[in-house]
N, C-alpha and C positions, 0 to 999 in steps of 0.2 A: 809130832806127826798126827796124832789123834786130834789135837786141837785144830790143826789146819784143815783136816778133813771135815770137821764139824762146821767151820766157817764157810767152806765151799758149799756144803749142802744147804746151809741157811741162805746163802746168797742166791742159789738156784731157786729155792722155794719163794723167796721174796720177788724174784723176777717173774715167776709164773703167776703169782698172785696179782701183781701189777697188770700183767697182760690180760688176765681174766676180768679185772675191773674195767679196763678201757674197752674191751670187747663188749661187755654187758651194757655200758652206757651208750655205745654206738648202736647197738641192736634196739635198745629201748626207743631212741629218737626216730629211727626208721619206722618202727612199728607205729608210733604216734602219728607220723605223717600219713601213712597208708590209711589209718583209721579216719583221719579228718578228710582226706581226699575222696574216699569212697562214697560218702553221703552226697557230697557236692556233685559228683559225676552223675549219681543216680537221679538227683533232683533236676539237674539240667536237662535230662532226657525227657522230663514230663512237662517243661515250660516251652510254649511256642515262642518263636523269635519275635521281638518287638518291632513293629513297623512305624517309622516316624512320619508325622503328617507334614504337608506342605505349609509353610508359613504364609499367611495372608492377612491383609488388612480389610476391615469391614465397616459397614455403615448401618446403624439401626434406623429402620424406616419410620418416619413420622410425618404427619400432615403439616404443611407449611404454605406460606404465600410466596410466590415467585414472580419476579419482574426482570425482564431483559432490557437493558438500556444500551443503545448504540451511541458510542462517543464520536462526535464530529467536531469540526472547527468551522468558524465563520467570522463575519464582520457585522458590526452594528451599523445600521443606516437609519436616517430619519424617514418616518412614514411619508413625509411630504418634503420634497426638495424644490425650492423656488430659486431660479436664477434671477438675481436683482440687476436690472438695467435701467438707465435713464431713458426717458421717452424722447428726449431731444438731444441734439449734438452740443458739445461744449467742452470747456476745459475744467477739470476737477479743481475746485477751490478748497474743499475740506472733506476729510473722511473721519467719521466720528465713532469708529468701532475698532476693536481688536478681535482677532480670531478667537472664537470660543465664547464671546460675550453673549449673555442672555438678552434678547431684544423683545420689546413689547410692541403691540400694534400702534402705528403712527409715530414711533420713534424715528428721529432723523438719523439716517445712516450716512449719507454723503450729500454734497451740494456742488453745483457747478458755478462758475463765474456768472453773476447775474447782470452785468453791465449792459450787454446787448438786449437781454430780455426786458430790463427796466426801461431802456430807451423805447422799445416797441410799445410798452404799456403807456409811457408818457405821451408818445406820439398819438396813440389811439385815443387817449383821454382828450388831448387838445383837438383832435379831429372831431370827436363827438361834441365837444363844446361848440366848435365852429359850426357844425351842422345844425345844432340846436338854434344857434343865433340866426342862421340862414332860414331855418324853418319858421321861426317867430316873425322874421321880416316878411317871408312869403305869406304867412297867415294875415299879417297886418295889411299887406298890399291887396290880398284877396278881399278883405272886408271893405277896403276903400272902393275897389272896382265893383263890388256888389251894390254899394250905395249909388255909384255912378250909373250902373245899369238900371237900377230901379227908377231913377229920375230921368232916364233916357240919354245920359251923357255919353255912353259908349254902346257899341253894338255887342251882341251876344258872343260873337266870335272872339272878341278881345277878352271878355270875361272868362271864356273857356280856356284861353291861353294862360291866364293868371291862375286859374284853378289847377291846371296841369303843373305849373311851376310850384305851387304849394304842395301838391301831391308828391312831386319829385323831391322837394326839400324834406318831406316827412320820411320818404324812403331812404334818403341819405342819412337821416338820424338813426334809423333802424340798422342800416349797414354799419354805421360807426359804432353802434352798441355791440354788434356782433364782432366787429374787429377788436374792440376793447376786451370783450370776453375771451376771445382767442388769445390775445396778447397776455392777459392775466393768467389764463390756463397754461400757456407756455412758460410763463414766469414761475408758476407753482411747480411745473415739471422740472425745474432746475434743482429742486429738492427731491432726494430719493428717500422715501419713508417706508418703514416695514409694513407690509400688507397684513401681517398677523403676528402673533407671538411665536417665538422660536429662538434658535441659537444660530449665530453666524459662523460660517465656515471660513475657508481661506480667502484672503484679499486678492483680487485679480486685477486691480488697477491702483495707481498711486496719484497723489496730489500733483497737479501741474500737467497731467496727461490729458490729451485730447481724446474724447471718446464719442462714439456714435450710439445710436439706439440698438446696435447689434453687439456692443461690447458689454460683457458681464463684469459687474463690479464685485459681487460676492454671491454666495449661496446661502439662503435662509433655510434652516432645517426645522421642521416641526417635531419636537422631541417629547411632547406630552404622551405620544404613542409612537414607539419606534418599532422597527422590525429588524430581524437578524437573518442574513442570508447565509445558509449552511451548504457545504459541499458534500454530497453523498457519493462515495465511490461506486463504480458500476456493479460490483458484486452484491451490494446491499440495497440496490434500488427497489427490489421486490418487497423489502420490509417496510417501505415508507407509504403511508396513506394519509389523507387529509384528516385533521382533527386529533392527531397523536399529541400527547403531552410532551413538552420540552422544558428542560431545566437549563438555564443559561448562567454561566459564571464568567466574570472578567477579572483581570489581574488587579484592577484599581480597587476592588472591594473583596478581598479574600474572606472566605467564609460566608458570603452573601450570595443567595441564589435568586434569580428572576424567572418566573414561570410564564409560559405561553403555550400556544398550540400551533401546529402546522396549518396554515391557511392557504398556501399556494405552492404548487409543485410545477416547476418550469417544464415545458414539453421538449426541451432540447438538451442533449448531453454535450458539455463543452469538449471541443476537439482535442486540445492539448492535454488537459488535466483528466479527461475522461470521467468527469464528475457531473452529477445532476444537482442543480441548485434548487433548494426548497427555502421557503420563507415562513418565518414565524413572527406573529405580532406579540409585542411586550408592552404592557402598560408602564409608563414612566413618569408618574405625576411629580416626582421630586427631581426630575432631570438629572438622575445619576448616570444613566447610560448616554454616552455621547457618540455621535456618528464617527465612524472610523475605528472604534475600539475593537480589539481582537477578542473574540468570544469563543468559549468552550461550551459545548452543549451535550446533553444526554437526552436522546430521543427514546421514549418508552415504546418499544416496538412490540412487546408482548407482556401480558400481565395475567397471572392465574392466582386463584385464592383457594386455600385449603386443599392442596393437591400433594401427590407424592413426587418428590424430586430426588434423583440419584445422580452421582457423578457420571458424566458421559463416558469416561474411561472404563466404567464397569460394564458397558454394553458391548456386545459383539454382534456385528451385522452378519446374518446368515441368509440362506435362500428362503428360510421360513419366516424371517423377520429378525427383530432384535432379541438376542438371547442374553440371559443374565444368570449368574450362579447364586444359589441360595444356600446358606449354612444351616444344617440341621444341628441344633445345639444339644440335642440329646446324645448323639454319638459322634459329633464333630466331623461329619462328612458333608459333602456338597452335592447339590442336584442342580440341573440346568432347567430354565423355564423361559418360554417365549413370551414377551410382553409387548403391549401396544404403546407406542410413543406418540404423545400429542405435540411436543415441541422439543427441538434439539438445538443446543448451542455447543460451542467448543468445550465449555466446562461442565454444564449441567443439562439434564434432560428431564422433561416432565412426562411421567408415566400415566397413561389414561386407564389402563387395565393390566392385570396380571401380577401385581404386587399388592401386599396388604400391610397395614400398619403393624409395627413392632417386629417385622421379619428382619433377618440379618442377611445383607447382601455383600458379596465380595466386591471391593472397590478397585483393587489393582490385581487383575487376573493374570497369574503366571501362565506362560505358554504351555507348560506341561500339565496344567490342571484339567481334569476330566470329571464328569459326573460320577459320583460314588466314591471318589478319593477322600481319604482322611485329610483333615487340615488342622493347622495350629493357628488359631486366631490370636495375633499378637497385638491388635489394636482395634477398638470399637469406637467409631466416631458417632456422636449423637446428633450433631447439627453441622451440615456442610455449607449452609448459606450464612454468610456473615450478616 
């Protein structure tokens, strides 16, 4: 009985001891958490809340050269286009060219059937020879009648008649000469020769065809100097003036550029296309550019040197003028400034005053951005012009 009582007391003491150990561990953990949380709470009361800046992209201002080129399309044409025609009527016997052939002055281009013209020449020659014989006979007769008149064999009236006959025979010789020259000229006109160097365009007649002096056989283009006709849409007309530089490219010679200047501005806008035609001369000594080629052109409409250029999207048009945001790099805030703009394009603008080299401007302005706001510059571009 005594042993049982002892075991029961021991069991109770062991249970009490275990409970005290568990309670002590739990109390210690809670106490540690309170100690760690107390300083954090205190320190948080002394730190101001962090304000995040608006993310912006920017551009570092530097002096640069700027050129604005207007892209347009056009067609190559010869500076001189001559319609080649025969001066006489006839049937074409031969054509000695193909489209695109380079032709030099006096080259034979085409010829008419010469039979009729040859007959006229032969007839004129025989007529001239006959008139010469008649003239010689008249001169001989005149000499005889002069001798007879001197010895009193004939009266003066008879001599005068013979003199008139001799004079008429002489005039017939001159007329025959003129007729022969005319026949020979007409014979030469049965050949169509190039009046100057150039390149031949399309053929407008064929062998065996009867043509008159009104029918065009071909067109001769002078290509040592060509011009390009360019179409300017109505909204860009105010950008075009005489003397502007033009760079021409054609598909036939990729990577090659031909330079010229605007030398003529047509006074009329085309009705259907609503475009203004301008013409630029191009030197073409190697005959690379051919009439009819499709041309792409860049017209230099504005050019500036050593100026400040910014993206046009960075400017905001206000009642006071153009406004732009400047980044203060010391405290990462922005301020607004009104600037003067010398030239504006869709992509870039030339600033004449209000900005300075090495300043940092905001290029893509968020709608909520205001002067004095903090910003987070996520990108700085050093050169915006390729």
